[in-house]
C-alpha positions as CSV (number, residue, x, y, z in Angstrom):
1,X,75.5,101.1,90.4
2,X,79.2,101.6,89.5
3,X,81.7,100.2,92.0
4,X,84.1,102.5,93.8
5,X,87.2,101.0,92.0
6,X,85.7,102.0,88.6
7,X,84.8,105.4,90.0
8,X,88.3,105.9,91.3
9,X,89.7,105.0,87.9
10,X,87.3,107.3,86.1
11,X,88.1,110.2,88.4
12,X,91.8,109.9,87.8
13,X,91.1,109.8,84.0
14,X,89.2,113.0,84.5
15,X,92.4,114.6,85.9
16,X,91.6,114.5,89.6
17,X,94.7,113.6,91.6
18,X,95.3,110.2,93.0
19,X,94.1,111.0,96.5
20,X,91.0,112.7,95.3
21,X,90.2,109.8,93.0
22,X,90.4,107.1,95.7
23,X,88.9,109.0,98.6
24,X,85.9,110.5,96.7
25,X,85.0,107.1,95.1
26,X,84.2,105.8,98.6
27,X,83.3,108.9,100.6
28,X,79.7,109.1,99.5
29,X,79.1,105.7,101.2
30,X,79.8,107.6,104.4
31,X,77.5,110.5,103.7
32,X,80.3,112.8,102.4
33,X,79.4,114.7,99.3
34,X,81.6,114.5,96.2
35,X,82.5,118.2,96.5
36,X,83.6,117.9,100.1
37,X,85.5,114.6,99.4
38,X,87.3,116.1,96.5
39,X,88.2,119.3,98.4
40,X,89.4,117.3,101.5
41,X,91.7,115.0,99.5
42,X,93.0,117.7,97.1
43,X,96.3,118.6,98.9
44,X,97.5,115.0,99.0
45,X,98.1,114.3,95.3
46,X,101.7,113.6,94.2
47,X,102.8,112.5,97.6
48,X,101.3,115.5,99.5
49,X,101.4,118.7,97.4
50,X,103.7,117.1,94.8
51,X,106.4,116.5,97.4
52,X,106.8,112.8,96.4
53,X,106.1,111.5,99.9
54,X,103.4,108.9,100.6
55,X,101.4,108.1,97.4
56,X,98.2,110.1,97.3
57,X,96.3,107.0,96.4
58,X,97.5,105.4,99.6
59,X,96.6,108.5,101.6
60,X,93.1,108.6,100.0
61,X,92.6,104.9,100.9
62,X,93.8,105.5,104.5
63,X,91.2,108.3,104.8
64,X,88.5,105.8,103.6
65,X,89.6,103.3,106.2
66,X,89.4,106.0,108.8
67,X,85.8,106.7,107.9
68,X,84.7,103.1,108.4
69,X,87.1,101.8,111.0
70,X,88.9,104.8,112.5
71,X,89.0,105.7,116.1
72,X,86.8,108.4,117.6
73,X,88.4,108.1,121.1
74,X,92.1,108.2,122.0
75,X,91.7,104.8,123.7
76,X,91.2,103.0,120.4
77,X,93.9,104.7,118.3
78,X,96.2,101.7,118.5
79,X,93.5,99.6,116.6
80,X,93.4,102.3,113.9
81,X,97.2,102.4,113.6
82,X,97.3,98.6,113.3
83,X,94.8,98.7,110.5
84,X,96.7,101.4,108.7
85,X,100.0,99.6,109.1
86,X,98.4,96.4,107.6
87,X,97.1,98.4,104.7
88,X,100.5,100.0,104.1
89,X,102.3,96.7,104.3
90,X,99.9,95.0,101.8
91,X,100.1,98.0,99.4
92,X,103.9,98.0,99.6
93,X,104.0,94.2,99.1
94,X,102.0,94.7,95.9
95,X,103.7,97.7,94.5
96,X,107.2,97.8,96.1
97,X,106.8,101.1,98.0
98,X,104.3,103.6,99.3
99,X,106.4,106.6,98.3
100,X,105.4,108.5,95.2
101,X,109.0,109.3,94.2
102,X,109.8,105.6,94.3
103,X,106.6,104.4,92.6
104,X,107.0,106.9,89.8
105,X,110.8,106.9,89.6
106,X,110.7,110.7,89.7
107,X,111.1,113.4,92.4
108,X,108.2,115.5,91.4
109,X,109.0,118.1,94.0
110,X,111.7,119.2,91.6
111,X,110.1,121.1,88.6
112,X,112.6,119.5,86.1
113,X,111.8,116.1,87.4
114,X,108.1,116.8,87.3
115,X,108.4,117.8,83.7
116,X,110.4,114.6,82.9
117,X,107.7,112.6,84.7
118,X,105.0,114.2,82.5
119,X,107.1,113.6,79.3
120,X,107.6,110.0,80.2
121,X,103.9,109.6,80.7
122,X,104.3,108.1,84.2
123,X,101.1,109.8,85.3
124,X,99.3,108.1,82.4
125,X,101.0,104.7,82.5
126,X,102.0,104.0,86.1
127,X,99.7,106.1,88.3
128,X,96.3,104.7,87.0
129,X,97.4,101.2,88.2
130,X,98.3,102.6,91.6
131,X,94.9,104.3,91.9
132,X,93.2,101.0,90.9
133,X,95.4,99.0,93.2
134,X,94.8,101.3,96.2
135,X,91.0,101.3,95.6
136,X,90.9,97.5,95.2
137,X,92.8,97.0,98.4
138,X,90.8,99.4,100.4
139,X,87.6,97.6,99.1
140,X,89.0,94.4,100.5
141,X,89.7,96.0,103.8
142,X,86.2,97.4,104.0
143,X,84.7,94.0,103.3
144,X,86.8,92.3,106.1
């Protein structure tokens, strides 16, 4: 069986967005079909709808953590927030930021900047490593 990190990388190579790639690679372990996982994560690529906010790979990973360790009652939401904060802190420590526009060096919410990002191959050269890193890190968290 192929591990989720490899699946995430393959999905990104197939042109799914960063969030879809990470989330869908793990979602089937929780009984969520590929189709539903891909649909659910689809708006979060490019820092949420190409706005350059939180990296979609991070968003996808946080959704995975929510599936395994999220709260289903308001009383336990602080535990979920602590876990998410720890994930963010570790991702940021590895990659320098969690913001798409800082990770890529482009404000892809601006059409001209988006085109420059494409021309510079940032989506081919930088983003695959971020997808892989987010998937590897969420795997570690799931194993803890």
